[in-house]
C-alpha positions as CSV (number, residue, x, y, z in Angstrom):
1,M,48.4,-33.8,-6.1
2,D,51.5,-34.8,-5.2
3,Y,52.7,-32.6,-2.9
4,S,56.3,-33.3,-2.7
5,A,57.0,-32.7,-6.6
6,K,55.2,-29.1,-6.2
7,L,57.8,-28.5,-3.4
8,D,60.7,-29.7,-5.6
9,E,59.1,-27.5,-8.3
10,A,59.0,-24.1,-6.1
11,I,62.4,-24.8,-4.9
12,Q,63.9,-25.7,-8.3
13,R,62.5,-22.6,-9.8
14,L,65.0,-20.7,-7.1
15,H,68.1,-22.5,-8.0
16,D,67.1,-21.4,-11.7
17,E,66.8,-17.3,-11.2
18,G,69.8,-18.1,-9.4
19,R,68.3,-16.4,-5.9
20,Y,68.4,-19.7,-3.6
21,R,69.4,-18.6,-0.6
22,T,72.2,-20.4,1.2
23,F,72.8,-20.6,5.1
24,I,76.0,-20.0,5.8
25,D,77.0,-22.1,9.4
26,I,79.4,-19.5,11.4
27,E,80.3,-19.5,15.2
28,R,80.9,-15.9,16.3
29,E,83.7,-15.4,18.8
30,Q,82.8,-13.6,21.9
31,G,85.0,-10.9,22.3
32,N,86.5,-10.9,18.5
33,F,84.0,-9.4,16.4
34,P,83.8,-8.9,13.4
35,H,85.6,-12.3,13.3
36,A,84.2,-15.6,13.1
37,V,84.4,-19.1,12.6
38,W,83.2,-20.6,8.8
39,N,82.0,-24.7,9.2
40,R,82.6,-25.5,5.9
41,P,80.4,-28.0,4.1
42,D,83.0,-30.6,3.9
43,G,83.8,-30.5,7.7
44,T,86.6,-28.1,8.0
45,Q,86.9,-24.5,9.3
46,Q,87.8,-21.5,7.9
47,P,88.5,-18.0,9.9
48,I,86.6,-15.3,8.5
49,T,85.0,-11.8,8.9
50,V,81.8,-10.8,9.2
51,W,80.9,-7.7,6.4
52,C,77.0,-8.2,6.7
53,G,75.9,-8.3,10.2
54,N,73.3,-6.1,11.5
55,D,74.8,-5.9,14.9
56,Y,76.0,-2.5,13.3
57,L,77.8,-1.2,16.3
58,G,79.5,-4.2,18.1
59,M,77.3,-4.2,20.9
60,G,76.7,-7.3,20.8
61,Q,79.3,-8.5,22.4
62,H,79.8,-5.5,24.3
63,P,81.2,-6.1,28.3
64,V,78.4,-3.7,29.6
65,V,75.9,-5.5,27.7
66,L,77.3,-9.6,28.5
67,A,77.2,-8.3,32.4
68,A,73.5,-7.5,32.3
69,M,72.5,-10.5,30.7
70,H,74.7,-12.3,33.0
71,E,73.4,-11.0,36.1
72,A,70.1,-11.4,34.9
73,L,70.1,-14.9,33.6
74,D,71.5,-16.1,37.3
75,A,69.0,-14.0,39.2
76,T,65.7,-15.0,37.1
77,G,66.4,-17.9,34.8
78,A,66.4,-18.5,31.3
79,G,62.6,-18.0,30.5
80,S,60.0,-15.3,31.0
81,G,57.5,-17.9,31.7
82,G,54.4,-16.8,29.8
83,T,53.1,-13.6,27.7
84,R,52.9,-10.4,29.1
85,N,49.3,-10.6,30.4
86,I,49.5,-13.6,32.1
87,S,53.5,-14.0,33.7
88,G,55.9,-12.8,31.4
89,T,56.0,-9.2,33.0
90,T,59.1,-8.4,34.8
91,V,61.0,-5.7,36.0
92,Y,63.3,-6.1,33.5
93,H,60.7,-5.6,30.9
94,K,59.4,-2.5,32.4
95,R,63.1,-1.1,32.6
96,L,63.4,-1.7,29.4
97,E,60.4,0.1,28.7
98,A,61.0,2.9,30.2
99,E,64.5,3.6,28.9
100,L,63.3,3.5,24.7
101,A,60.0,5.5,25.7
102,D,63.0,8.2,27.5
103,L,65.2,7.6,24.0
104,H,62.5,9.0,21.9
105,G,61.3,11.5,24.1
106,K,57.6,9.7,25.0
107,E,55.7,9.0,27.6
108,A,55.4,5.3,27.3
109,A,57.1,2.2,24.9
110,L,55.5,-1.1,24.2
111,L,58.1,-4.0,24.0
112,F,57.7,-7.0,21.2
113,T,59.5,-10.2,20.4
114,S,60.8,-8.6,17.4
115,A,60.5,-5.3,14.9
116,Y,58.7,-7.1,12.4
117,I,56.0,-8.2,15.2
118,A,55.8,-4.5,16.2
119,N,55.1,-3.6,12.8
120,D,53.1,-5.9,11.7
121,A,50.9,-6.1,15.3
122,T,50.7,-2.4,15.3
123,L,49.8,-1.4,11.2
124,S,47.4,-4.4,11.6
125,T,45.7,-3.3,15.0
126,L,45.4,0.8,13.9
127,P,41.7,0.3,12.1
128,K,40.2,-1.6,15.2
129,L,41.2,1.6,17.0
130,F,40.1,4.0,14.5
131,P,37.3,2.6,12.4
132,G,37.7,3.7,8.6
133,L,41.5,4.2,8.6
134,I,42.9,4.9,5.3
135,I,47.2,4.3,5.6
136,Y,49.8,5.9,3.2
137,S,52.4,3.4,2.9
138,D,55.6,4.0,1.1
139,E,56.4,2.0,-1.8
140,L,59.4,0.7,-0.4
141,N,58.5,0.2,3.3
142,H,59.8,-3.0,5.1
143,A,57.9,-6.7,4.5
144,S,57.0,-5.9,8.2
145,M,55.1,-2.8,7.5
146,I,53.5,-3.9,4.3
147,E,52.4,-7.0,6.0
148,G,50.5,-5.1,8.7
149,V,49.2,-2.7,6.1
150,R,47.7,-5.7,4.4
151,R,46.4,-7.3,7.3
152,N,44.5,-4.9,8.6
153,G,41.7,-4.8,6.4
154,G,41.2,-1.2,6.2
155,A,42.1,1.1,3.3
156,K,45.5,1.5,2.1
157,R,47.7,3.9,-0.6
158,V,50.9,3.3,-1.9
159,F,53.0,6.6,-2.4
160,R,55.9,6.6,-4.5
161,H,59.0,6.3,-2.6
162,N,60.1,9.3,-0.9
163,D,57.4,11.3,-2.9
164,V,55.7,13.9,-0.8
165,A,53.7,15.4,-3.6
166,H,52.2,12.2,-4.6
167,L,51.7,11.3,-1.1
168,R,49.8,14.9,-0.8
169,E,47.7,14.0,-4.1
170,L,47.0,10.5,-2.5
171,I,45.4,12.3,0.8
172,A,43.7,15.3,-0.9
173,A,41.5,12.7,-3.0
174,D,40.2,11.6,0.3
175,D,37.5,12.0,2.5
176,P,38.8,14.7,4.7
177,A,36.8,13.6,7.9
178,A,38.4,9.8,7.0
179,P,41.3,9.1,10.4
180,K,44.3,8.8,8.3
181,L,47.7,7.2,9.1
182,I,51.2,7.9,7.5
183,A,53.9,4.9,7.6
184,F,57.5,5.1,6.4
185,E,60.9,4.8,7.4
186,S,63.8,7.1,8.9
187,V,66.4,5.2,6.7
188,Y,65.5,2.4,4.3
189,S,67.8,-0.2,4.6
190,M,68.2,-1.4,0.7
191,D,69.6,1.6,-0.5
192,G,70.3,3.8,2.5
193,D,67.9,6.7,1.7
194,F,66.6,8.7,4.3
195,G,62.9,9.1,4.5
196,P,61.6,12.9,3.4
197,I,60.6,13.0,7.3
198,E,59.7,16.4,8.0
199,E,58.1,17.0,4.9
200,I,55.9,14.2,5.4
201,C,55.1,15.3,8.9
202,D,54.1,18.9,7.6
203,V,51.7,16.7,4.8
204,A,50.5,15.0,8.1
205,D,49.6,18.2,10.0
206,E,47.8,19.8,6.9
207,F,45.6,16.8,6.6
208,G,45.2,16.0,10.6
209,A,47.0,12.6,9.9
210,L,48.5,10.5,11.8
211,T,52.6,9.3,11.6
212,Y,54.2,6.2,12.0
213,I,57.7,5.7,11.3
214,D,60.2,3.0,11.5
215,E,63.6,3.9,12.6
216,V,65.1,0.4,12.8
217,H,68.5,1.1,10.7
218,A,68.7,3.9,12.8
219,V,68.2,3.8,16.0
220,G,71.4,3.8,18.3
221,M,73.3,5.4,15.0
222,Y,71.7,8.7,14.7
223,G,70.6,11.6,17.3
224,P,72.8,12.7,20.5
225,R,71.8,9.8,22.0
226,G,71.0,7.4,19.4
227,G,67.3,7.8,19.0
228,G,67.5,7.8,15.7
229,V,67.1,10.4,12.6
230,T,64.1,11.7,14.2
231,E,65.9,12.9,17.0
232,R,69.2,14.0,15.1
233,D,66.6,16.3,13.4
234,N,64.3,17.3,16.3
235,L,61.7,15.8,15.1
236,A,60.5,13.1,17.0
237,H,57.8,14.9,18.6
238,R,56.3,15.0,15.5
239,I,56.0,11.1,15.2
240,D,52.8,9.5,16.8
241,I,54.5,6.2,16.7
242,I,58.1,5.4,16.2
243,N,59.1,1.9,15.6
244,G,62.6,0.4,16.5
245,T,64.8,-2.6,16.7
246,L,66.8,-4.0,19.7
247,A,68.8,-6.6,17.3
248,K,70.6,-4.2,15.2
249,A,72.5,-1.5,16.5
250,Y,71.9,-2.9,20.0
251,G,73.0,-5.7,19.7
252,V,70.6,-8.1,21.3
253,M,66.8,-8.5,20.4
254,G,63.4,-7.5,20.0
255,G,61.6,-4.4,18.9
256,Y,59.3,-1.8,19.9
257,I,57.2,1.2,20.0
258,A,57.5,4.5,21.3
259,A,54.3,6.8,21.5
260,S,51.5,8.2,23.9
261,P,50.6,6.2,27.5
262,K,47.1,5.8,26.0
263,M,48.3,4.5,22.1
264,C,50.6,2.0,24.1
265,D,47.8,0.7,25.9
266,A,45.1,0.6,23.2
267,I,47.9,-1.4,21.3
268,R,49.0,-3.6,24.0
269,S,45.2,-4.8,25.0
270,Y,44.0,-5.6,21.2
271,A,46.9,-6.7,18.8
272,P,46.9,-10.3,18.9
273,G,50.2,-10.3,17.8
274,F,51.2,-8.6,21.5
275,I,48.3,-10.5,23.3
276,F,49.5,-14.0,22.5
277,T,52.9,-14.3,22.3
278,T,55.5,-15.2,25.1
279,S,57.3,-12.0,26.2
280,L,61.3,-11.8,25.8
281,P,63.9,-13.5,28.1
282,P,64.4,-11.6,31.3
283,A,68.1,-12.1,30.2
284,V,67.5,-10.6,27.0
285,A,65.4,-7.8,28.0
286,A,68.3,-6.3,30.5
287,G,71.2,-6.9,27.8
288,A,68.8,-4.5,25.7
289,A,68.5,-2.6,28.4
290,A,71.7,-1.9,29.0
291,S,73.0,-1.4,25.5
292,V,70.2,1.3,25.1
293,R,71.7,3.4,28.2
294,H,75.2,2.7,27.1
295,L,74.6,4.1,23.4
296,K,72.9,7.3,25.1
297,T,75.7,8.8,26.1
298,D,78.5,6.5,23.9
299,Q,78.9,9.2,20.7
300,E,82.0,7.9,19.6
301,R,81.1,4.7,18.9
302,R,78.7,6.5,16.9
303,N,80.9,8.7,14.9
304,K,83.2,5.8,14.2
305,H,80.8,3.9,12.9
306,Q,79.9,7.1,10.4
307,D,83.3,7.7,9.7
308,Q,84.2,3.6,8.8
309,A,80.9,3.7,6.1
310,K,82.2,7.2,4.5
311,V,86.0,5.5,4.4
312,L,84.8,2.3,2.5
313,K,82.6,4.4,0.2
314,L,85.2,6.6,-0.8
315,R,87.6,3.1,-1.6
316,L,84.9,1.6,-3.5
317,K,84.1,4.5,-5.8
318,G,87.9,5.2,-6.0
319,M,87.8,1.8,-8.1
320,G,84.7,2.5,-10.1
321,L,82.5,0.4,-8.6
322,P,78.7,1.1,-8.7
323,I,77.8,1.8,-5.2
324,I,74.4,3.5,-4.0
325,D,75.8,6.4,-1.4
326,H,72.7,8.6,0.4
327,G,75.1,9.3,3.3
328,S,74.2,6.8,5.5
329,H,76.2,4.1,7.3
330,I,74.7,1.3,4.7
331,V,77.0,0.4,1.5
332,P,75.5,-1.4,-1.3
333,V,77.2,-2.3,-4.1
334,I,75.0,-3.0,-7.1
335,V,75.6,-6.0,-9.2
336,G,72.4,-6.2,-11.0
337,D,72.3,-9.8,-12.0
338,P,71.8,-12.7,-9.1
339,V,73.8,-15.3,-10.4
340,H,76.7,-13.0,-10.4
341,T,76.3,-11.7,-7.1
342,K,76.0,-15.2,-5.5
343,A,79.1,-16.1,-7.9
344,L,80.6,-13.1,-5.8
345,S,79.8,-14.0,-2.5
346,D,80.9,-17.5,-2.7
347,M,84.3,-16.5,-3.7
348,L,84.7,-14.0,-1.1
349,L,84.1,-16.5,1.6
350,D,85.7,-19.5,-0.1
351,E,88.8,-17.2,-1.4
352,F,89.2,-14.7,1.3
353,G,87.4,-15.3,4.4
354,I,84.9,-12.5,3.7
355,Y,81.4,-12.7,4.4
356,V,79.0,-10.6,2.8
357,Q,75.2,-12.4,1.7
358,P,73.8,-11.4,-1.5
359,I,70.8,-9.6,-1.7
360,N,68.2,-10.5,-4.7
361,F,64.6,-10.7,-5.4
362,P,62.3,-10.0,-3.8
363,T,64.2,-8.2,-1.1
364,V,65.3,-5.8,-3.8
365,P,63.7,-5.6,-7.5
366,R,65.3,-7.7,-9.8
367,G,67.6,-6.2,-11.7
368,T,69.5,-4.4,-8.5
369,E,70.7,-7.8,-7.3
370,R,73.5,-6.2,-4.6
371,L,76.0,-6.9,-2.3
372,R,75.3,-4.9,1.0
373,F,78.3,-4.3,3.3
374,T,77.7,-2.9,6.8
375,P,80.9,-1.7,8.7
376,S,81.3,-1.4,12.0
377,P,83.7,0.9,14.8
378,V,85.9,-2.7,14.8
379,H,86.5,-3.1,11.4
380,G,90.2,-2.3,11.5
381,P,92.3,-0.9,8.2
382,R,93.5,-4.5,7.8
383,E,89.7,-6.0,7.5
384,M,89.1,-2.8,5.1
385,D,92.2,-3.1,3.1
386,K,91.5,-7.1,2.8
387,L,88.3,-6.3,1.7
388,V,88.8,-3.5,-1.0
389,S,91.3,-5.4,-2.7
390,A,88.9,-8.5,-2.8
391,M,86.5,-6.6,-4.4
392,D,89.1,-5.4,-6.8
393,Q,89.9,-8.5,-8.0
394,L,86.9,-10.5,-8.2
395,W,85.0,-7.7,-10.4
396,S,87.7,-8.3,-12.6
397,H,87.2,-12.1,-12.6
398,C,84.0,-11.8,-12.9
399,A,84.2,-9.3,-16.1
400,L,82.0,-6.8,-14.6
401,N,82.2,-3.6,-16.6
402,R,82.7,-1.0,-13.8
403,A,82.3,2.2,-15.8
404,E,79.2,1.0,-17.4
405,M,77.3,0.0,-14.4
406,A,78.6,3.0,-12.3
407,G,77.0,5.4,-14.7
């Protein structure tokens, strides 16, 4: 076996399909988000504006968050010292879990190093706790949920995206006595559409199923205190396990589940993804707790974020660009071809200093390749004008048919 040649073949396939992913070397400027510096391949530097970050509210540079991290760093040092079971549980981790439990109106929360790990570890562990468990998973669930369901060794059913009738049909066909869990999301990050939470909860109640929701793209941004869509719609009490992240709206790092004390204790005790992983550094936990605490009262920042998304969608629609608008903060512009998508991304960066990464297969289905813009409260009118003007020019330059694609 020529291993090197096989690697060359695998990488070349991505180049041939126009979906080879390139890392862009950028330096964020503290206190100046969304502006950054691009270290170009030729060794020069170029100022850019970040339009594809998941630091949705700019909290990664908020003074409250930075102060908390500095204080914890000076007090405790850099690392946590081990796994939670050995030496990696600190007062900062416990405070953060208390903030998260309170955020979702639950009695407990369990912290992980990322929301990906939280999904994977929890969903792969649940069949150990409920033998014979059947998991019903939305077909567009995040890769971390799919991986967790796949690895758990139990039975799974995949229902059509947001199709409650199909979900009900699948559950009704299974053994009424079998334990069941429905796994879905509140905001699906690629199209920006919402899950039918109340209707899914009704099905769960009818058939005695547990509910598991991923609120990663909603926590901090929806609800009167940032508890997500489940808080906004007054449905959090009907969800058994809520998954969230600290790396998007909260601007730091980490993931978690919020649930009953028994559920969190069982996952803590059985999930290898929790047991054998070094815990987050105390400074990161402190910063995340400060961010969660702050956003519980900063409704103005949430409102401005939603307003910015609405304005950007309205202006892009006005130019006839094919955007998807389901009423969330996510602004996808469908290009439909990986080569064109990459070309648009490259030209936006090189010619206009606008940074937005192409989204290609397997993140989205083939033929739906896109640019995904994430406006924040700190993207000002000047940045908005520049983006809209650049998209107008480049769309014409690439000879993309607005009317046909918009239809």
